[in-house]
C-alpha positions as CSV (number, residue, x, y, z in Angstrom):
1,M,15.6,-5.9,-1.0
2,P,11.9,-5.2,-1.7
3,I,9.6,-3.0,0.3
4,S,7.3,-4.9,2.7
5,I,3.9,-3.6,3.8
6,V,2.3,-3.9,7.2
7,V,-0.4,-2.4,9.3
8,R,0.9,-1.6,12.8
9,R,-0.6,-0.4,16.0
10,E,0.6,2.9,17.6
11,D,3.0,1.0,19.8
12,G,4.6,-0.5,16.7
13,S,3.3,-4.0,17.0
14,P,2.1,-5.6,13.8
15,V,-1.6,-6.1,13.1
16,L,-1.3,-7.7,9.6
17,G,1.1,-7.7,6.8
18,F,0.8,-8.0,3.0
19,Q,2.4,-11.4,3.2
20,D,-0.4,-12.5,5.5
21,I,-3.2,-11.7,2.9
22,I,-1.5,-12.5,-0.4
23,E,-2.9,-16.0,-0.7
24,Q,-6.5,-14.7,-0.1
25,L,-6.5,-12.3,-3.0
26,P,-8.1,-13.2,-6.3
27,P,-5.8,-14.2,-9.2
28,P,-3.5,-13.1,-10.4
29,L,-1.4,-13.0,-7.3
30,P,0.7,-9.9,-6.8
31,A,4.4,-9.9,-5.9
32,P,4.8,-10.7,-2.2
33,Y,6.0,-7.1,-1.7
34,Y,5.4,-3.6,-2.9
35,I,6.4,-2.7,-6.4
36,D,6.5,0.9,-7.6
37,L,3.1,1.6,-9.0
38,V,3.8,5.1,-10.2
39,V,7.1,4.9,-12.2
40,G,6.9,7.6,-14.9
41,R,3.6,9.0,-13.5
42,S,3.0,12.6,-12.4
43,R,4.1,13.5,-8.9
44,Q,1.2,16.0,-8.9
45,D,-1.3,13.1,-9.4
46,Y,0.2,10.6,-7.0
47,P,2.0,12.6,-4.3
48,L,1.7,9.9,-1.5
49,L,2.6,7.0,-3.7
50,R,5.6,8.9,-5.2
51,D,6.8,9.6,-1.6
52,I,7.2,5.9,-0.6
53,D,10.9,5.6,0.2
54,P,12.4,2.4,-1.3
55,Y,15.3,2.5,1.1
56,G,13.7,3.7,4.3
57,N,10.4,3.5,6.0
58,T,7.2,5.3,5.0
59,C,4.2,5.6,7.4
60,F,0.7,6.7,6.5
61,N,-1.8,7.8,9.2
62,R,-5.6,7.7,8.9
63,V,-5.9,11.0,7.1
64,Q,-3.2,10.2,4.6
65,A,-4.7,6.7,4.2
66,T,-8.0,8.3,2.8
67,H,-6.0,10.3,0.3
68,L,-3.9,7.2,-0.6
69,I,-7.2,5.4,-1.4
70,E,-8.1,8.3,-3.8
71,E,-4.7,7.9,-5.5
72,L,-5.3,4.1,-5.9
73,D,-8.7,4.8,-7.4
74,R,-7.2,7.2,-9.9
75,L,-4.3,4.9,-10.7
76,E,-6.7,1.9,-11.3
77,R,-8.8,4.1,-13.6
78,S,-5.7,5.1,-15.6
79,G,-5.0,1.5,-16.5
80,V,-2.6,-0.9,-14.8
81,S,-1.2,-4.4,-15.4
82,P,-2.9,-7.4,-13.8
83,Q,0.0,-7.7,-11.2
84,E,-0.4,-4.0,-10.3
85,L,-4.1,-4.4,-10.0
86,A,-3.6,-7.4,-7.6
87,L,-1.2,-5.2,-5.5
88,I,-3.8,-2.4,-5.4
89,R,-6.4,-4.9,-4.2
90,G,-4.1,-6.0,-1.4
91,L,-3.4,-2.5,-0.4
92,R,-7.1,-1.8,-0.2
93,V,-7.5,-4.7,2.2
94,L,-4.7,-3.3,4.4
95,L,-6.1,0.2,4.2
96,A,-9.6,-1.0,5.3
97,L,-8.0,-2.8,8.2
98,Q,-6.1,0.4,9.1
99,L,-9.1,2.6,8.9
100,G,-11.3,0.2,10.8
101,R,-9.8,1.2,14.2
102,A,-8.0,4.2,15.6
103,H,-4.2,4.3,16.2
104,R,-3.3,2.1,13.3
105,Y,-0.7,3.0,10.6
106,L,0.2,1.6,7.2
107,W,3.9,1.1,6.9
108,F,6.0,0.6,3.8
109,I,9.3,-0.8,5.1
110,G,12.3,-0.4,2.8
111,D,15.5,-2.4,2.8
């Protein structure tokens, strides 16, 4: 089962999920769920992305979200496939939504 991505309020209620924005992203469309962006990449360079648990839930708060954006910037500069770039774009949309208001969290929900 793949990892789904959603922005949630502090009470756990969903704000918006990756599935909700996928059709609004420019082509090529990403997979409708998270794929591991950092396979074979350094844990030192991508500590937050490397800590996403494929079998459990991983939650990022506002402070972590700013560091996650830095990791996505570094990853994009390193060269990624078109599908990975589309996923990064979608993550940026959700991160902007999360950072737009207090008490929102970005969740990666494993199987």
